[in-house]
N, C-alpha and C positions, 0 to 999 in steps of 0.2 A: 614577572613579565609574562604576558600571554598574548596569543594572536587571535584576533576575532575577525572573521570575514563577514561582511555585510552584503546581503543581496536582496533585491526587490523580488517580491513573490506575488503571484496572482491569487494565491490561496489565502483566504482570510479565515480566522476562527469564527468571526461573527460578521454577517453581512449588514451593510447599512440598509435601513428601510428605504424603499424606492416606490415611487408612484407607479401603479400598475398601468401598463400600456393597453390600449384598446386593441384587441385581437379580432380578426375576422372569424366568422363561424367556421368550425371544422366540418367539412362535408364527408360523411362516411359512405362511400359508394364503391370501394375497392375490395379485392379479395386475393388472398394468397393461399394456395393449397398444394399438396404434393405428398411425398412419402419419404420415409427414412429406411435405409437398408444397410446391411452389413457389407463392408467394402469388398471383401473377397468372395463370399458365397452369394451375395446379392439377396439374401433372405430378408424379409421384412422384419423390422424391429418394433415391437409394441411397447407401450408405456414409456416412450421417450418424450422428453419435454422440448418443444420447439418454441423459440422466442424470437420475435422480431424487435430490433432496436433501431429507431430512426437515426439516420446519420446527422440530421439537423433537428434541433428541438422544435417540435410542432405542437405538442399538447402536454399538459401536466402529467407527471408520472402517475399511473394507476387510473387515469381518466378513461382510457380506452383499452380494451383487452387485446393484448398482442401476444398471447401465449396459448398453446394448444398441446394436448397429449395425444400421441399416436394410438390408433386402434390396433386390433389384432392383425390387420394387414399392413401395418406401418404407415397408414394414411393420416394426414392431418389437414385441417382447414381453419384459417383465421379470417374472420370477417365480422362486422364491416370494418374497413380501415380507411383512413384518409390517404390520398395519393402521396407519393414521396419515395425516397430511397431508404431501404432498410438493410441492416446486417442481420444475418440469420445465425442464431446460436442453437446448438442441440446438446442436451445433457441426458446421459443414460449410464447408470452405474455399470462398470466393467468395460466401458468404451472411452477412448481418448476424448478429452474435451478441448475445444478451442479456447485459448487463454488470452488472445489479443485480437484487436480489430483487424490487424493486417492480414490475419489468416482466416477471417470469417468470410463466408460467401455473401455477396451483395446482390440485391435485387431492386429494380425500379418498377413501380406500379403506378399507372396513370389513373386519372379520374374515370370512374366507372369501369375500370379494367379488372378482369379476373385472370390471374396468373396461376394456372392449376397444374403445371408440369414440373414443379420443383422437385428435384431428387437430391437427398442429402445422404452421403455415404459415410458411415462411421467405421473406424479401425479399432481393433482390440486395444485396450489401454495397457500401458506398461506400469510396473510398480517398482518402487525403491524402498527398501526397509532396512532396519538395523538397530543398533544399540548405541546410546550416548552416555558417557560417564562424566562425572565432575572431575575437577583437578586432583581430587584425592582417590580417584579410581572407583568411586561409588556410582551406582545408577543415578542418572539425573532426571527426575520426573518434572512434569509440567513445563517443558521447554517448547517453544514454538519452532517447528522445523519447516523449512521452505525449500522447494525445488525451484531454482532460478534457471529458466530456459535461456540458453545462449543462442543469439541470432545475429545476423549481420545487418546493421542499420543502413540507411540511405547513403551515409558518408563512408561506407565500407568498414566502419569500426564495429567491434563486438558490443552488443547491448544485451542486457539481461531483463527478462520480464518474469514477474512472480507467477509461478504455476501453482498447483495444489499445495496446500499447507496442512500440517498435522501437528499433534501435540504428543509428547512422550507420555507414556503411562507410568505407573508407580515403579516399574522395573526399568525405566529408561528406554523403552522400546518405542519405535515409531514405524509408520508405514504410509507412504505417499502413493496413492492409487490414481488410476485413470489418466496417466501421463501420455501425451502424444510422443511419437518417435522423435528423437532429437538428442541434443547435448544439454546436460544439466550440471549445475553446481548445487550441492546440498549445504545448507547453512542452518545452524541451530542457535537460538538466542533465548536467554532467560527473560521472563516478564519482569519489568521493574516493579519494585515495591512502592505502592502509593504513599506519598508523604514520608518517605524514609528519611530519618534524621541523619545528618552528616556524622561520620565517625572518623576521627583522626587515624591515619595509618591503615585504614581498612583496605581489603582486597575484594574484588568482585569478578564473577564470571563474565566473560566477554562473548559477543557473537563470534562464532567459530565456524569456519568452512571445513568440510571434509577434505583431507584426512586428519585435521587438527591444526589449522593455521588461521591467523587473523588476516592474512594477505590473500586477496582474491587472485593475484597473479600466480601464487604457488598452490592454489586449490586444485584438486583433481577433478577433471571434467569426466562425467559419466555419460556414456553414449548408450541409449536404449532403443530397441526396435519394438514394433507393435507386438503386444502380448508378452513381452519379456518381463521376468521378475528378477531384480537384483536384491538379494535379501541378506547379504553378509557385511553390510557396512558397520564399522565400529570405530568410534573416535572419542576423544576427550575434549572438554571445554578448556579454553585458555583462561588462565587467571591473571588479572592485571590490577595495578593500583587503582583504587577508587578515588575520584576527585569530587569536588563540590562546585556547583554553579550557583552564584548568588548575585543579588542586585536589589533594585527598588522599583516599584511601580507607582507612578504619580499621574495626576490629571494634568491638563494643559497649563494650569496655573502653578504647577510644581508642588501641589499639595499631595501628600502620601495617600494611597488608597489601601485601606485595610480589607481583608477577606477576599482578595482577588486570587483566583486559581491560576497558577503559572504552569504551563505545559512545556516539557522538553521532548520534542519529537525527533525520532531517528528515521532514516530512509529505509523502508522495507526491503528494497533491493540491495541494501548494504548491511542487512542483518537485523534491521529494526523489527519490532514486534507489532507496530501500529498501536500499541498501548503506550501512552506517554509516561515518562517519569513526571511526577507532580510535586508542586510545592504551593504554599499559600502565604500571602502577605500578612504580616502582623500589623499592629496599630501604627507602626512607623512606615508602612508600605514595603518593608523589607521581606525578601524571600531567600530561602536556602534549599537547594536540592542536592542530596547526597547520593553516593553509590554510582557515580557516573564514570565510565571508562573512556579512554581516548576515542575520539571519532568526531564526526560532523553532526550537528544537531540544529534544529530550528526551535527558537524560543517564542512562545505565544502567550499572551495574557487573555484569559477567558473571562471577560466581564467588561461591560461599558461600551463595547464597540471594538473594531479592529485595532490591534496595537500599532502605534507609530513610534519609531525610534527617532530621536532628535539629537542635534548637535553634530560636531565633527565635520568631516569633509563632505563634498557633494555626493549625493546618494546614487551613484552609478553602480551597477552590479559588479561585484568582485573587488571593491575597495577594501584594502586591508589597513587596519589601524591598531595602535596600542592604546588601550583605555576602554572605557565602557559606555560612551555616549555617542550615538550615531544618527545619521540622517536616513530618511527613507519614508517619504509621505505614503501613508497607508501601506506600510511594509512590515513583514515579520523580520525577525533578526536571526541570522544564521551565524553560529559560532563553531569554532573548532577547539575541542578540548585536547590538549597535548599532554605534557607530563607534569602540569601544575593545575591548581584550581583556577577557575575563571570567576573573577570577582568584579564588582563595580558596574554591572550591567544596569542600564536605566531604560525602562519601557514607559512611554507616555501614552495613556489611554485618552483619546480625544472625547470631548463632550458631544453627546448626541444632539443633533440640530432638530 
């Protein structure tokens, strides 16, 4: 027996083709300019990258230049621009970088307007570094290490956003630079092996929080200030039983689809690597993905259109069921892997219209 949680998702692996809407011409008659300085000394910072990101989609990415590099006096100018509201992001090695929209400075620029008094102050970045070992006490190379910044959400609960990421070297060492002052959790996760065959009784390294726990609630929170270096972290990955996720991919008529890539995605804020575990359907439409430790995952079929799970109870978010066939028009399938294999999943790929 196993528990599968089904949720509707706005994220699709592949988007349906849609008729392009007629857009009014974009008028480029606005300008944003200013300077970037060091927050404490107020000295100008040269060679910093300033980028404007519209808060509302106005034009195709890359169609209009919204990036500038500061000169020797820390000055930048971005023009011509369409009117609108923009978030301003700044990047410079050695300085803390803004990692989420909530902390980014916002500016409104009207038609024909020049906003030339923007000042962006950067603080010295903090660093977190250390050593990660495998379950046998050996250095663990090629791990994805993330700093998850802890913040208070609108509902007063603690939320985590992914800040800088790094990869351990061949000695298991890592370093996370350019962190803003604040509270962080550090988590390390192995990259899944592509198309790894299932192995009975296998064990696998699991995403692990510092100082060596799978449980976020017992992870140690690291508090850093501007310019601080925390360089003595050391912890080992947790080893867990590896499970298998399997099922079948069919078309709407129930015919099996061969050669479809199936992706098993994990949440980066829960230790996922953003690199999915993968499997491929055989001539019977069947797939098997091995080496999966306990946790929550999203299953997607990459081919033929967005996956649609069918059958079962009504497709409202959070419906729990036993079995492998579910409802959710234009939905991905979310599963929870516990202490057993997850079998009998069915993904129906709709026919393109």
